[in-house]
N, C-alpha and C positions, 0 to 999 in steps of 0.2 A: 675552641677545640677543633681542630682536624681530624677528618675523618681516614680513614686509610684509601689511598687510591682505588682500592680495589671494591670497596664499598660505595665510592663515588661513583666510578663506574657503571656500578649494577642500578645505583639509584636512577643515573642520565638513563641509561638502556631501559629501565621501567617507564620513566617517562615518556621516551618517545614511541613506544609501542600502545602505550597508553593514548598519546594523543594521534596516533595513527588509527588506532582502533574507535575512537569517539565519531567521526564522522561516518563510518559504515553502520554504528547503532542509530544513529540520528535519522538516516535514510530507510529506518524500517520500521518508521514508526507508525503506529495503530491508533487510526481518527475514529471516530464516532459519526457516519454520515449525517447525522443531523446538524454539526458543525461547520459541513462543506456549503458553501452559499449556492443559490439557487444559480443555473447555468447548467451549459453542455459541456462535458467533459470526456477525454478520452482514458482509455483503463485496459488492463490487461487482467483476463479472469485468471484466479488461483484455483478456485474449485468452485463447485455447485453444491451450495449448503442442502437445499429443497428446490422446491419448483418456484418459491418465491423469496431466495434469497441465494446472493453470489457473493464471495470473497473477491475482492479485486486489488491490484495496485494500481492507481494511480500515477500519471506520468512524473509527478514530482516526487514520487517513491514511496507515497503515503499508502499503510496498508487498512482497507475498510471494507465491511459488508454492507452491501447495498439490499434494501429491502423492495417489492415490486410496489408502486404506488397504485396502480389501478390492477382490476381482475385481469383484465385483457392481457398484462405482462407475464410470462411465462420464462424461467430460465432454462428448462429441461434441455433444449437442443443446445445449448452452449456446450464448451470443453475448455477444460484448461488452455492456457497458451491464446486462446482466441481475442482478438484486440474488439475492443467495444466503443461506441461512441454513444454515451448516456445523457438524458434530459433526467435532471434533478431538480425536485420543488420539493423544498421542506424536509433533504436528506432520504427522500423515495424517488424511485426510478418511474417516471412516466410513461418513457418509449426510449427504447434502445435499437441501435441499429449493429447488427455484427459483421464488422469489416474483413473476417477471414472468409474467406471460401474455401468450400470442402468438398 
């Protein structure tokens, strides 16, 4: 059975819109910090949750919340949009550098 031309065009338009939006949704994936391998990462601050937690966007587009891994790590001086370099061990920040000049 053939569908009317207008219905087929609408279905194709819907499929194109869906295919266009799918990569955008994938870029904003939220990940658990404990699943990120140990290492050094660049990140952009979205918000400071409290002195020991900061929500960031990683260079690959993933969003996560980092926790301080030491008593000496304090996120209160950070501001939204600051660029960071963080050292992670088991998902916790052991040390970070604020790359943004204030």
